[in-house]
C-alpha positions in Angstrom: -78.3 -70.7 52.1 -81.8 -70.6 50.4 -83.7 -67.5 51.8 -87.6 -67.7 51.0 -88.7 -64.2 51.6 -91.5 -63.4 49.3 -94.5 -62.9 50.8 -92.7 -64.0 54.2 -94.0 -62.6 57.3 -92.0 -65.5 59.5 -88.7 -64.1 57.4 -89.6 -60.6 57.7 -89.4 -60.8 61.5 -86.6 -63.0 61.8 -84.2 -60.8 59.2 -85.8 -57.5 58.9 -86.7 -57.7 55.3 -88.9 -59.2 52.6 -90.5 -58.7 49.6 -94.0 -57.7 48.9 -94.8 -59.4 45.6 -98.6 -59.4 43.5 -100.0 -59.4 40.0 -101.6 -55.9 40.5 -98.2 -54.4 41.6 -96.3 -56.4 38.6 -98.7 -54.6 36.5 -98.5 -51.1 38.6 -94.6 -50.8 38.8 -94.7 -51.3 34.7 -96.7 -48.6 34.6 -95.0 -46.4 36.9 -91.6 -47.5 34.7 -93.7 -46.3 31.6 -94.5 -42.8 32.9 -91.1 -42.4 33.5 -89.5 -43.6 30.2 -92.1 -41.3 28.0 -92.6 -37.9 30.3 -89.2 -37.8 31.9 -86.2 -38.8 30.6 -86.3 -37.3 27.3 -86.2 -33.6 29.3 -82.7 -34.4 31.1 -80.0 -32.4 29.9 -76.2 -33.4 30.0 -74.4 -32.0 32.7 -77.2 -29.9 34.0 -77.6 -31.5 37.8 -79.7 -29.1 39.3 -82.5 -29.9 36.0 -81.5 -33.5 36.5 -82.9 -33.4 40.7 -85.8 -31.4 39.9 -87.0 -33.6 37.4 -86.5 -36.8 39.8 -87.7 -34.6 42.1 -91.1 -34.0 40.4 -91.1 -37.5 39.0 -91.7 -38.6 42.7 -95.3 -36.9 42.3 -96.3 -38.8 39.3 -99.7 -40.3 40.2 -98.3 -43.7 38.7 -96.1 -43.9 42.0 -98.6 -42.9 44.8 -100.7 -46.2 42.6 -98.3 -48.4 44.0 -98.0 -47.1 47.9 -101.5 -47.3 47.9 -102.7 -50.7 46.8 -105.1 -52.4 49.1 -103.3 -55.8 49.2 -99.7 -54.0 50.0 -101.3 -52.1 52.8 -103.0 -55.3 54.5 -99.6 -56.7 54.0 -98.4 -54.2 56.4 -100.8 -54.8 58.9 -99.4 -58.5 58.7 -95.8 -57.9 59.6 -97.6 -55.8 62.6 -97.7 -52.1 61.1 -101.2 -52.3 62.4 -102.8 -49.2 61.2 -99.8 -48.2 58.6 -99.6 -44.3 57.5 -97.1 -42.9 55.2 -94.6 -40.8 57.5 -91.9 -39.8 54.4 -92.4 -37.7 50.9 -91.7 -40.2 48.3 -88.4 -40.0 47.4 -86.7 -41.2 43.9 -82.5 -42.5 43.4 -81.4 -42.0 40.6 -78.1 -44.4 40.3 -75.7 -43.8 36.7 -72.5 -43.9 35.8 -72.8 -39.7 35.7 -71.5 -37.4 39.4 -74.8 -36.9 40.2 -75.4 -40.4 41.6 -72.8 -39.9 44.4 -75.1 -39.2 46.9 -76.8 -42.2 46.6 -73.8 -44.6 47.5 -73.9 -44.2 51.0 -72.3 -46.5 53.6 -74.0 -49.2 55.6 -76.6 -46.8 57.9 -80.0 -46.7 59.5 -83.0 -45.2 58.8 -84.7 -44.8 61.9 -83.1 -41.7 63.6 -83.9 -40.1 60.8 -87.7 -40.6 61.3 -88.3 -41.4 65.6 -91.3 -42.4 64.7 -92.9 -45.7 65.3 -91.0 -48.8 66.4 -92.9 -50.6 63.6 -91.9 -48.4 61.0 -90.8 -50.1 57.1 -89.4 -48.6 54.6 -90.7 -49.7 51.2 -89.0 -49.5 48.4 -89.1 -50.4 44.0 -87.2 -49.9 41.1 -86.8 -50.4 37.4 -83.9 -49.8 35.0 -82.7 -50.2 31.5 -81.1 -53.7 32.3 -83.3 -56.1 33.6 -81.1 -58.6 35.6 -78.4 -55.9 36.7 -77.2 -56.8 39.9 -77.7 -53.1 40.9 -81.2 -53.1 41.0 -81.6 -54.0 44.5 -79.6 -52.9 48.2 -77.5 -54.5 50.1 -78.7 -55.7 54.2 -76.8 -56.8 57.2 -78.0 -60.5 58.0 -78.3 -59.2 61.4 -81.6 -57.5 62.7 -82.4 -55.6 66.3 -85.0 -53.2 67.2 -82.1 -51.1 68.2 -80.1 -48.1 67.8 -76.5 -49.4 66.5 -73.5 -46.9 67.6 -72.3 -44.6 64.7 -72.6 -41.2 64.5 -74.9 -38.4 62.5 -73.9 -37.3 59.7 -75.5 -34.4 57.4 -78.3 -36.9 55.5 -78.0 -40.0 57.2 -76.9 -42.2 60.4 -73.4 -44.0 59.3 -73.3 -47.1 61.5 -69.4 -47.7 63.3 -67.7 -50.2 61.7 -67.0 -52.4 64.6 -70.9 -52.8 64.4 -70.6 -54.6 61.1 -67.8 -56.1 61.1 -67.5 -59.7 59.6 -71.6 -59.8 60.0 -72.7 -61.5 56.5 -74.4 -59.4 54.1 -77.0 -60.1 51.6 -78.1 -58.1 47.6 -81.6 -58.6 47.4 -83.1 -57.8 43.9 -86.9 -57.1 44.1 -87.9 -56.5 40.2 -91.0 -56.2 40.0 -92.2 -56.3 43.9 -92.1 -53.9 46.3 -88.7 -54.4 49.0 -89.8 -54.0 52.6 -87.4 -53.2 55.3 -87.6 -52.4 59.1 -86.1 -48.9 59.8 -83.6 -50.6 62.2 -82.3 -52.5 59.4 -79.0 -51.6 58.2 -78.7 -51.3 54.5 -76.8 -49.0 51.4 -77.0 -48.9 47.5 -75.0 -51.8 45.7 -71.7 -49.9 44.5 -71.9 -49.2 40.8 -69.2 -51.7 39.5 -66.1 -49.9 37.1 -66.6 -52.2 34.2 -70.1 -52.1 32.8 -72.1 -50.4 30.3 -71.8 -46.9 31.5 -75.2 -45.8 29.9 -76.7 -48.0 32.4 -79.5 -46.2 34.6 -81.6 -47.2 37.7 -84.1 -45.5 38.8 -85.4 -46.1 42.6 -88.6 -45.0 44.4 -89.0 -45.5 48.6 -91.4 -44.2 51.4 -91.5 -44.6 54.8 -94.8 -46.3 56.8 -95.4 -46.4 60.3 -98.0 -47.7 62.8 -100.0 -45.0 64.5 -100.7 -47.7 66.9 -97.0 -47.9 68.2 -97.5 -47.1 72.4 -93.6 -46.0 72.3 -94.9 -43.4 69.4 -98.1 -42.5 70.9 -95.7 -41.6 74.4 -93.4 -39.6 72.0 -96.6 -37.2 71.0 -96.5 -38.9 67.3 -93.2 -36.8 66.8 -91.4 -37.1 63.1 -87.7 -35.9 62.3 -89.1 -34.9 58.6 -90.5 -30.7 58.5 -91.9 -29.4 55.1 -90.2 -25.7 54.4 -90.7 -23.1 51.7 -88.5 -21.5 49.7 -90.5 -17.8 49.6 -87.9 -16.2 47.6 -88.3 -18.5 44.6 -90.3 -16.9 42.6 -87.9 -13.2 42.8 -85.7 -15.7 40.8 -87.5 -16.3 37.8 -89.3 -12.6 37.2 
C-alpha cells in the first residue's frame, strides 16, 4: 500500500495523520538538534534519572522548539486541516528514548490523547524528533490504520488512556518516520511509541518533542466552556530543599 502523506490534507482527513514538511521546518529542526547536542547532552550524568528528567524538562523550554511550532506556514497548514483558529493547549513535551531504564515510561501501549485533554474535536498532536542514527526505525511512531473521531473502549490509567484489545485486534498498523518534518495526527488516532529492538546499538538515543493544538472555533469546545484537562501547579516548598 503506497501512501502519500506529506503535506496531504485529504490523506489527513481519511487516516488521521500526515507529515508537514518544508525547507523552513527542516532548518529549524536542525537548529533544535544542534542546540540539544551543544547545550544539554553534556550535562547528563550516568545513573542520575532525576537530573536527566530535569534536563529534558528544561530543554522543552528551549526557544528553538517554540520556533519550530510557531512557524507561520505550519500554522497555516493546520488551518487547512480544519484547525481553523489554532491555539496551543499543552506544554512542549520531550520524549527521550535510550536503552537506559529511564525510557520505560515512554513505551505506552496503543492509546488516544483526546481523553487526556478533553478540548476541541479538531485537536491535533504535533510531533518531531531527531536522534544520533538518521535512518533508525525507532525515529517515529506507530499508528492504527483506523480513524474515527470518537473515544474507543478502554480504561484511564495514571498517565494515559489505554485502548481495549478488542478495539484494535486485527487492525493494520503503520510506522511513520517524519525525519525533518512535523508529524501531525488527530488526538483521537490510536498510536504508540515504536518499541526498542534488543539487538541494536545500545548507545542509540532519540529525542522526540510534541505539543497539542486545538481549534478555538470548535462548537463542541465552545459548548463546554473551553475546558482543558491540563493544569498548572507550583511546588511552593522546593526552595526549602535548596537552602
